[in-house]
N, C-alpha and C positions, 0 to 999 in steps of 0.2 A: 877484600872478600865480603860479600853481603852475608848477613846473618840469615835472611829469609827472602825468598822471591815469590811473589804472588803473580801468577801468569794469566794473562787473558781476561782480567776482571773488567766488568763494566764499572768504570770509575764515576761516581757522583761526588764531586770534589768539595761540596759544601758552599760554594759561592753562588749557586743557582744557575750556573752555566750548564749547557747541554752535556749529557753524559757522553763518555767516550771509552773505547777499549784500550787497555794499557797493561803493561807489566810494571809492578811496583816493588821496588827493593827496599829492604830495611837494613840499616847498619847502625850499631851503637845507639839505639833508641830513637833514631831519626829516620825520616823518609829520605833515603839516599838517592833514589832514582825513580822517575816516572817516565816511561818511554813506550813507543809503539810496540805492540806484541812481537816478540822474537828478536828484538834489537839489542837486548841487554847482553853484553858479552862477559861481564864480570861473574866469576863463580859465586855460588851461594851455598851456605852450609846446608840449608834445606829449601825446598820449594814445593809449590802446590799448583795444580791446575784449577783456576777459578772461572773457567768458561761458563757463562750463563748466570754468574752470581754478581752481586753488586758489592763494590768496595766503597765504603763511605767513611768520613771522619767519625771518631767516637762521639757519642751523644753527650751533651752537657745538660745536667739536670740543675736548674737554677734555684730550686727550693726543696731541700731535704732536711732531715733531722737525724743524720747518721752519727751525730756527735758521740753517742755512747756505743752504738751497735758495732762500730768499727773495731772496738777492742775485742769483742768475742767473735766477730764476723768480719775479718779484714777484706772480704770480697764484696761487701755492701750488697749482699743478695736481697732481693732478686734484681736490683738495678743493673749490676754488671752483666748478668745473664742476658738482659734485654738491650745490651749494647752501650750502656752508660759508662763512660770512662772517666768523667769528671763530675764531681758533686759539690754543690755549695751547701754548707751547713751553718750552724749557729744562727738560725733564723728566728724570727718572732720575739726577739728579746731574750731568748733562753739559751744559755751556754753552761757547760760544766766547769768553766773557769772564767775569771779567777776565783779562788777560794781562800778565805782568810786563814792563814796558818795557825792563828791563835784561837780559832773557834771551830773545832772539829765537828760540832753540831751543824755547821753550815752545809757540810756535804750531805748530811741526812735531809736537811730542809730542801736542798736542791734535788735530791733523788725523789722525794715525795712530790715536789712541784712538777717535775718532769713526768712522773707517773700519772698525775692528775691532768695536767694541761696538755700533754702530748700523747697520752694513752700508752706509755711505755710500761712494761712489766717491772714492778718494784723489785722483785726477786732478781730479775736479770740485771737491773741497774746495780743492785747490791753485790751480786756475785760475779758479774761479767766484766766490770771495769776496775782498774787498780786504785783509782782515786788517790794517786800518789803525788799529785801536782798542787801547787799553790798559784803561781802566776799563769797567765795565758800562754806565755812562751813555753813554760814547762809542760802544759797540756799538749801543745803542738809537738813538742819534742817527744812526748810519750807515744805519739802516733807515727812519727817519722821512721821510715824503714820497715814498717810492718803492715802496710796496707796495699791492696791490689788495685785500688782506684786512685786517681788524683783527687785531692780534697782540699778545699779552701773554706775558711770559717770566718764569719762575722763575729764580733764580740757582743755578747748580750747585755743590754741595759740592766736587766734584773740582777745579773751577777755583779755588775759594777756597783749598783746601789747597795746590795747586800754586803759586799766586801767593806764598803766605806761606812755605812750607816747601821749595820747589824739588823736587829729586829725592827728598828725604827724605819727601815727601808719600806716596810709596808705601813702606809698611813702617814708617814712623816715627810718633811721637807728638809733638804740639806742646808746646813749653815753655809755661809760663804767659804769657810775653810774646808768643809766637807766637799763642796762642789769643786774646789781647786784640787782636792785629793782625788776625786773621781776623774777629773780631767787628766791628771798626771797618770793615774792607773790606766786610763784609756789610751793615752799616748804610748805608754809602755807596751800595751797589748799590740798596738798597730806597728810599733817598731819591731816587735817580734814576728810580725807577719799577718796579723788579723786583717781581714778585708775591709773593715769599717764597722759601722754601728748597726745593730738591729734592735728594734724596740717595739713594744706593743702598748696600745691604749684601748685594746678591745675589751668590751664588757664580757666576752665569753672566756677570758683568761683568768682563772683563779688558781691559787696555790693549793698545796696539800691540806691546808687548814680551811679551805673554802673561802679565803680572803682574796681580794684583788691582788694580782701579782705586783711586784715592787714598781715596775716602770709605769704602771697605770696611775701612780700617784705623782708622777713628774709633771711639772708645769711647763708651759712653752719656753720660758727662759732657760730652764735646764736642758731641754731638748735642742734648742738653738745653740747653746754653748757647746754641746757635744757635736752638733753638726759642723760648727766652725772648726772643731778639732779635726774632723775628718779631712778638711781641706789641707791640713799641714802635712799629709802623707801621700806618697805616690801610690797609685793603683788602688784607691779605696773608694767606697761608696756607702749607701744607706739602704737598709731594708726596714720598712715600717708597716705596722698593722694598726688600724683604728677601727672603731665599731662599724663605721660605714662601709668597710671593705666587704662585708657580707651582703649588703643590700644596696644602699645609696648613701654617698657622702653628704654630710652636713656642710654648710658654708664654712664653719670654723675649722672643720677637719681639712677641707681643701686648702684654706689659708695656711694651716699649720704645715701640711705636707709640702706645699709650694715654698714656704719660707725655709724649711729644713733643706730642701734640695738647692735652693738658691744660695743659702748661706754656705753650704759645703762646696758649691760649684761642682757637684757630682750627681750622677743618676741616683734616683731613689726608686726602688721597686716595691710593689705591694702585692698581696695575695689574698683572695683570688677573685678574678672577674667572672661572675656567674652570668651566662648568656642564656636567656629564655625568652622566646617570642611572646610568651604570655605577659611579660613585663617589658614592653618595648622601650620604656623610658629609662631603664636602668643603664644600659651601655652608654648612651650619650651623656647621662649625668656623671657617670664614673670617669669618662674621658675628658670632662671639663677640667679636671685636675691637671691632666697632661697639657692641655692647651694653655692654661694659666701659668703653669711652670715654665713653659718655653718663653712666654711673654716676660717672665720675671728673671730669666737667665738660668733656670733650672731644667730638669728633665724628670718626669714621673712616668714609670713604666708599669703597666698592669700585666700581671701573669694570669694566664687562663689555660685551662686544660682542654686539649683537643679531643678528648674522649669523655664518656660518662663513666665515672668511677663508682661502682656499687659500694655502698657503705651499710653494714648491718647495724641493727639497733637492738636494744634489750631494755625491758622495764626493770631488770634486776641489777644492772651495773651502769656506771656513768657513761652517757653517750650524748649524741646531739639532741635527743629529746629533752634532756635536762636543761638545755639552753633556751627552750621555748619559755617565754615569760609566764611565770606562775607555776611552771611544771617542776622546777628544781626543788621547791619546798616539799612537794608531795613525793617525788621520786627519791628524795633523800631520807625519807622515813625508814625505820626498821621494816623488814619485809612483811611481817604480819599486819602492821598498821598501814603499810603502803597498799597491800591487797584490799584491806577494808575500805580505805579511801577510794581506791580505783573502782570498787564495786558500787559505790554510792552514785546513783544517777545524777544527782545535783552536782557532785564534784566533777563527774565526767562532762556534763554539759558546760560547766565553767571552763574546764580544760580545753574543750573543743572551741569554745568562743575565743579564748586567749590564743590558741594555735592558729586560728584563722584571721586574727586581727592584724592591722597594719603594723603594730609594734613588734610583731613576731618576725617581720622582715623576711629574709630568705628562708627562715625556718617554716614559713607557711607551706613550703613544698613538702614538708613531712606530715601535713595534716590530712592527707588523703588515705585514711587507714584501710579503706576497702581495697586499695591497690597494693597493700603489703603482701608479700609472699612469706609463708611460714618456712623457716629454716629448721635447724635441729630442735627436736623436742625431747622431753625427759620423763614423760609419764604415760601410763597405759591409756589414760583418757584421751591422749593426743596422738595415739598411733594412727598412722596413715595420713596425717595432715602435712607432713613435710613436702614442700614443693607446691602446695595448693595456695590459691589466692583467697584472701580473707573475705572479699565480697561474695565469692561463690559459697564459702562455708556459711557465712551469715545468712544468705538467701535460703539455704537448706534448713537452717535452724530458726528462721523467722526472727532474726536479731538485727539490730543496728550494727554496722561494721565495727565501730570502736568498742561497743559492749562485747561483741563476739571475740575480738582480739584480746580484751582484758580477761575473759574467761579462759581462753586458751593459755594465756601466760600464767594465770593464777593456778591452773592445773599443774604447771611445771614449777611452782614457787618462784615465778618470774624469770626463770632461766631460759625461756624460749628465745631462739634467735629469729629476728625479724629482718626481712629484706624489703625496703620500700622500692616500688617500681618507679623509675624516673618519670617526671611529669614533663620533661623538656626534650623528649626523644622524637619530636615531630619534625617534618620537613622544614617548616618555617624556622624553627630554632637552629637547625643545621645550616640553613641558608644564611641566617644572621651570624652564626659563628664564622662561616667562610668569609663573610664581608668584614667582620671585626678583626680577623687575623691579619688583614692587609694593612691595618693602622700602624703607623710608624712607632707608636708607643705601646704596642701590645706584643707580648712575648709568650710563647708556649712554655708551660711549666706550672708548678704548684702541686707536685706529686705528694708532698709530705712524706716521702719515703723514709722509713726508719721510725715513724710515729704512727699512733693509732693502729698498732700492729694487729690486733685481733678484730678491728672494725672495718678496715679498708686496705686495699692494696693498689696504690696509685703508681708504683714504680714501673709497671709494664706499659705506661702510656706511649712510650716510644715505638714499640713493635706493633701495638694495636693501632696506633695512628697510621703508621706506614702501610699496614695491611689494608686499612680502610681506604687509604689514598690509592693503592694499587689495584684492589679488587672489590672494594665496597662502594662508598658514596663518591669517591674520586673527586673530592672537593678541591684538592690541591695536587699538582703534578709532583712526580717523584723528586725532581731536582729541587723544587721549592720546598717540599716537605723536609728533605734532608737539611737544607739551609736553615729552616726554622728550628731544627733540633741540634744544630752544630754551630755554625758560624754566627748566627744571631745571638745566642746566649754568650758565646765566647767574646763577641764584640762588646756586649753590654758590660761584662766583667773586665774587659781589657786583657784577656788571657794572651800571654805572649806565645805566638807560634803554635796555637792549638785551634782546632775547629775546622781545618781544611786538609785536604790531601794535596800537599804541595812539597816539592823538594826542599829539604832543609828543616822542615817543621817536625815537631814531635810525632812519633809514630803511634798515635792513638787512633786505632782503626777498627772497623766493624765489617765483617764479610757476611753477607746474607743472601738467601734465596728469595728473589722477589715473588716467586710463585707460592711461597709458603709463609713468609714472615707474618707473625701474629703472636698473640699472647694467650696462654691457656687459661682456663677458668680458675678463679681464686679458690684455693682450698686451705683448710685449717691444718697446720702442722704444729707439732710440739718440739721445736728444736732450739728454743732459747735457753739460756742458763736457768736452772731450776725447773726445766721441763715446761716452761711457760709457752702459751700458744701464740701463733701469729698466722696471718694469711699469706700464702705464697702463690706464685703463678709461674708456670714453666714458660720458657721462651721457645717459640716455634720458628724454625727457619733461620736461626742465627748459627752460622757455621763456625765462626771464630771471632774472638775479640782480642786485640792487642793493646796493651797500655805501655807507653814508652818503649815500644818495640818488642815487648815480651808477651807471648801468648798467655792469656789469663783464662780464657774460656774456649772450649772446643766442643761443639755440639751440645751446648747447655750444661756442660760439666766443668767445674773449676779445675784448673791445672795445678793449683797449689802455689804458684808464683805470686810474689808480692812486690811488683815493680812500681807501685804507685808512689806519688810524691805529695807531700804536704805543700800545697801551693801557697806561697807567702806574698803578701802585697809588696809591690815594688820590684822584687826579684822576679816573680812569675806573672805579675799583672802590671800593665801600664795604666796611666791615668786616663780616664775617659772624662774629659772636661765638658761641662755644659756651657761654658762661657764663649 
């Protein structure tokens, strides 16, 4: 007997093949039957008419930070609402495990680091997760049986270093004995099911004390030793971030990434490839790494987002503006001193110069202050400004846009929410994206879901992309778009029997209305532990989501079921070799 029968759906199976109409039956967590409409004779416990709706594999998000959120939100919202049934966590070198059992303070250090570097609420981290584990395996076990999505995790280089080296992990180099201990700890994590290594060398990643995170102090020899360890385990790979990921790789960075992938004999993915027609040299430069990796026996995959994800800014709290060269020192001052500095014309002139310089890299995109939209305001002096563009307000006041923005923010004691308008929303940039998506080493993803919670909401990229493909720019056909969200990432990670609508495969499925599928506007909600805020977005046109054959979402509402699996390397992933 079937558990559920979906009748008359338009099946887009994830392979890129043309869609077709079929009845799809689910039994014991698997797709039991895919047959022409009306030909299934086996009885079903429940059934539904899906005429006119699309049935696709569950979407796979290759870059999230749900490591903590899953403890207080087993549904990984809003990703699950938007059809994501499998998430990859433990990225960028940051994981909550392993934690040294003899140093309880390490958990506090980890929480403060995650709060700073990934924009997570410190209160939510403190109150929402049990912090009851020491080993990486114990961390995975703590999630097992209580999540609604399938989740796999890389093991973070920063956690490995901290466990072995303690405070010396920041600024120090491991002794030979410490490196051996680190490798042993890493092997133990992968034997427990870690997907491989994640690491960062990015200059934008600092800990809660404002110091470079631990993995930024690792030399090539350490990184290559860890990469070789990846090769010893089935179904593993590497995720790495270097400073050049944000703009353009340096020669040494390319050499390092190529060597890491080649040593491991596994794919290495990085985040995120920014595509902008105003910087035409960026994409070919970034993809040189992929070309050289293939020549060396490795594979380097660039993640790129298929939508523009709005990210808000503030002069009052840490955000991307702090990462502009020379800005962090000013924006890190106490608020009264910060306001005084920002009101100084000479200081502003130097800040603008630095923001527009080549060294600012991709952050140059943030320097068009006239194009900012004013969000929430908090003073009577700013009444009526919400939703208005800074250049219009500045013109009315006879001010230079940046000076105008500073005065608005100063009126709110720097609490004003600012929304930069994208500079890469032009037809040429979208044409370049469509072209770049076709590259064999470019993969859609990079949502950062679970991180930067009050600044951005990347989780809905799946529904927004499909809506754009069906009713907007139509840069990609439906079948190809679904493949890019399902089978492509599943193949990169070597997921066993996931990513397609195929008999015998896991019943991770999404049913949606092609006339409506989209994502709602990001809105601020206070639903984290400690009443902390985050941006959320409603899913539009998603009728139902099944994870391992169990309905988890119906019309954008969670059902309460938690059928997700902690996906462990080897058992749930096969080796994707580059050799």
